C-alpha positions in Angstrom: -131.6 70.6 206.1 -128.3 71.2 204.3 -125.1 72.6 205.8 -124.7 76.3 205.3 -121.0 75.9 204.4 -121.2 72.5 202.6 -124.5 72.5 200.7 -123.9 68.9 199.5 -124.1 67.5 203.1 -127.4 66.8 204.7 -127.7 67.5 208.5 -130.1 67.7 211.4 -127.6 69.7 213.4 -127.8 73.5 213.8 -125.7 76.1 215.6 -126.9 76.7 219.2 -126.4 80.4 218.8 -127.5 81.5 215.3 -129.4 78.5 214.2 -127.6 78.0 210.9 -127.5 74.3 209.8 -124.0 72.8 210.3 -122.4 69.5 209.4 -120.1 67.5 211.7 -117.1 68.8 209.6 -118.1 72.5 210.5 -119.2 71.9 214.0 -117.2 73.3 216.9 -118.1 71.6 220.2 -118.2 74.3 223.0 -119.2 74.1 226.6 -122.8 75.2 225.7 -123.2 72.9 222.7 -122.4 72.8 219.0 -121.6 76.0 217.3 -120.7 77.1 213.8 -117.1 78.4 213.3 -118.3 82.0 213.2 -120.2 81.8 216.5 -117.5 79.7 218.2 -115.2 82.7 217.7 -112.1 80.6 217.2 -108.8 82.5 217.9 -105.2 81.6 217.7 -103.3 81.3 220.9 -101.5 84.6 221.7 -98.3 82.7 222.1 -98.3 82.0 218.3 -99.3 85.6 217.2 -96.0 87.3 216.4 -96.1 90.9 215.2 -93.7 92.4 212.6 -92.2 94.5 215.4 -91.3 91.3 217.4 -89.7 89.8 214.3 -87.5 92.9 213.9 -86.6 92.6 217.6 -85.8 88.9 217.1 -83.5 89.7 214.1 -81.7 92.4 216.0 -81.2 90.4 219.2 -80.4 87.2 217.3 -77.7 88.8 215.1 -76.2 90.7 218.1 -75.9 87.6 220.2 -74.6 85.6 217.2 -71.8 88.1 216.4 -70.8 88.3 220.1 -71.0 84.5 220.5 -69.0 83.8 217.3 -66.3 86.1 218.5 -66.2 84.4 221.9 -66.2 81.0 220.3 -63.1 82.0 218.2 -61.3 83.4 221.3 -62.0 80.2 223.3 -60.8 78.1 220.3 -57.6 80.1 220.0 -56.9 79.6 223.7 -57.8 75.9 224.0 -57.5 73.6 221.0 -59.7 70.8 222.0 -61.9 69.4 219.2 -64.8 68.2 221.4 -65.0 71.7 223.1 -66.1 73.1 219.7 -69.1 70.8 219.8 -70.1 71.9 223.3 -69.6 75.6 222.5 -71.8 75.4 219.4 -74.6 73.6 221.3 -74.3 76.3 224.0 -74.5 79.1 221.5 -77.6 77.5 219.9 -79.3 77.4 223.4 -78.3 80.9 224.2 -79.6 82.3 220.9 -82.9 80.5 221.2 -83.4 81.6 224.8 -82.5 85.2 224.2 -84.8 85.4 221.1 -87.6 83.8 223.2 -87.1 86.3 226.0 -86.9 89.3 223.7 -90.2 88.4 222.0 -92.0 87.7 225.3 -91.8 83.9 224.9 -93.5 83.9 221.4 -93.3 80.9 219.2 -93.5 80.7 215.4 -91.7 79.1 212.4 -90.4 82.6 211.5 -88.7 82.9 214.9 -87.3 79.4 214.5 -85.8 80.4 211.1 -84.3 83.6 212.6 -82.7 81.5 215.4 -81.2 79.0 213.0 -79.8 81.7 210.8 -78.3 83.4 213.8 -76.4 80.2 214.7 -75.1 80.1 211.2 -74.0 83.7 211.4 -72.2 82.9 214.7 -70.3 80.1 212.9 -69.4 82.6 210.1 -68.0 85.0 212.6 -66.0 82.2 214.2 -64.7 81.1 210.8 -63.5 84.7 210.1 -61.1 84.4 213.0 -60.4 80.7 212.9 -60.4 79.6 209.2 -60.0 76.0 210.1 -62.8 73.7 211.4 -63.2 70.1 212.1 -65.9 67.5 211.9 -66.9 68.3 215.5 -67.4 71.9 214.5 -69.8 71.0 211.7 -71.7 68.6 214.0 -71.7 71.3 216.7 -73.2 73.8 214.2 -75.9 71.3 213.3 -76.6 70.6 217.0 -76.6 74.4 217.7 -79.2 75.0 215.0 -81.4 72.1 216.3 -81.2 73.4 219.9 -82.0 77.0 218.8 -85.0 75.9 216.8 -86.2 73.6 219.6 -86.2 76.6 222.1 -88.8 78.3 219.9 -91.2 75.5 219.2 
């Protein structure tokens, strides 16, 4: 017999449901024995299936939180000029943006949501920079840390 998907491969294995010959590359081991990919009915986990509507929600929520957080970041910086504080605030903003996007999309995960979260942290920094046109090395490190934390929340 030859595999139905890979005709160049000889095999003695067949699907337990439909009987089509399958090779070890095609085989999906199930509780009831080997199956072809069609009969195994492989599906993606629902956590990683993000609809366009959920992407729009994520963009709206991410940008809303980013604008508010950037404004608060500028207010705190104008009240307290402590360089290390900027690092902590940026990390906190990254966490908040990642968590809010995760909650708004029902804990979905995807590279697209990660990109939205990272861009939202950058928008937050841009809003901060509108009010405080001076930044330090700690601010840039904090921005990078905020992006990493926001992305990690959506992995």
